[in-house]
C-alpha positions, 0 to 999 in steps of 0.5 A, a space after each residue: 500500500 502506497 503512503 498516499 493511500 494509507 494517509 487518505 484512509 487514515 484521514 477519512 477514518 478520522 472523520 468517521 471516528 469524529 462522528 462517533 466521538 461527538 455522539 459519545 461525548 453528547 451522551 456522556 455530557 448529558 448523563 453527567 449533568 443530569 446525574 443529580 436528577 437521576 440519583 434523586 428520581 431514578 427510573 421513576 422520572 420517566 413514568 411520573 407526571 408531576 412537574 412542580 419546580 417549586 416543590 422540587 418534584 419532577 417527572 418527564 412522562 407528560 413530555 414523553 407522551 406529548 413528543 411521541 403523540 405529536 410525532 406519530 400523529 404528524 407521521 400518519 398525516 404526512 406520510 401519504 401526502 409525502 409519498 403522493 408528492 414523490 410519486 407524482 414528481 417522479 412518475 406522473 409530472 409533466 417535464 415542464 412542472 417537474 423542476 419547479 415542484 422539486 424547487 418548491 419542495 426543497 424550499 419548504 424544507 429550508 424554511 426555518 422552524 420559527 417561520 413555521 411557528 409564526 404561520 401556525 399562530 396566525 393561520 393554523 391556530 385560528 383554523 383549528 379553533 374554527 374546526 373545534 367550534 364547528 364540531 357537533 356537541 355529541 362528537 366533542 364529548 368523546 375523549 379524543 375531541 374533548 377540550 376547550 376550543 382554544 386552537 392551540 393544542 396537540 392537533 395544531 402541533 401535529 399539523 405543523 409537524 406534518 407540514 414540516 416533515 412532508 418535504 424531507 420525506 418526499 424529497 428522499 422518497 423521490 430520489 429513491 424512486 428515481 433509482 428504480 431501474 427503467 427495466 422494472 417498469 418496462 417489464 411490468 408494462 410488458 406483462 400487461 400492468 396498468 400505470 398504477 400497477 407499474 408504479 406500485 411495483 416500483 414502490 415495492 422495489 424501492 420499499 426499503 428506501 421509502 421506509 428509511 425516508 419515513 423514519 427520517 421524517 419521524 426523527 425530524 418530528 421528534 426533535 422539532 422545537 420552536 414551531 411546536 412550542 408556539 402552537 401546542 399550548 405548553 401544558 404538562 398533562 397527559 391527554 388523549 384529546 387532540 385539542 388539549 394543550 400539551 407539552 413536548 420534551 424539546 419545548 419544555 427545555 426551550 421554555 424553562 432552561 433559562 428559568 432553572 434557578 436551582 441545581 435540581 431543576 436544571 438537572 431535571 431539564 438536562 435529564 429530559 434532554 437525555 431522555 430525548 437523546 435515548 428515544 431518538 437513538 432508539 428510533 434510529 436503531 429500530 429504523 436501521 434494523 427494519 431497513 436491514 431486515 427488509 433488505 435481507 428479505 428483498 428478492 432480486 427476482 422479477 417475479 416479485 414485481 409481477 402485478 397480481 393477476 398479470 400471470 394470466 
């Protein structure tokens, strides 16, 4: 091996090792600075709902619930829209419109979250409030739709998260669909498939990358701060209601970090950051495991892409 090759390998290896060191360093710092809270509350910190800085009682469950609830709702709303955009741009869009639509999608991804938050306050919150007030009384007695018609709450937060997740998921899904060989589509058409069946076959071929795009959007939703803080209501309660004001882990850190007057309060907030770090790491590991499992099960045989009924 020549010395230049060895130096190049060592250099790029050092860059890769730096990423690992950064992640480990973040974990160590969070664990060290939250050690006071960990010693006092233990694992009960994860499952306790009491958040009382005056009494020195802290529990992260309302924030964990709010983070997961809003992210899952956003994912359920954003995924069909994002995949629809990706399919239209990559498969159905006229050439004259493809470049402008790609530009607009990437522009949505580049908008700062604080701008989304302002849009949410002045546009989304009044719209949600109008929906709440127009809802019939028999529907509002259900736990899922109960709560005062404030506009701010879980539904508004999930909507704004969905809008923010769509451009990330659609952009990656679009690029994944572009990697599907043209021969796969041509084979589907040759077997008598319709346009819909050919697109479905292409999506099946690229399903591993599409799952990765969806999980990346989920990770984006988990860590969003400012936009969610501005519309979720910031109330540390656990509720199934879509309209009840709730809280997220990132939002409570952003709102209360500068107000932490004593060491235990500050340590509890840092431990919430540690919990968010662990949850995000777990979600990413789960998504990588899912993608790895799907990649192993994927068959290169063209028979797997034959539309149902085309054999005849």
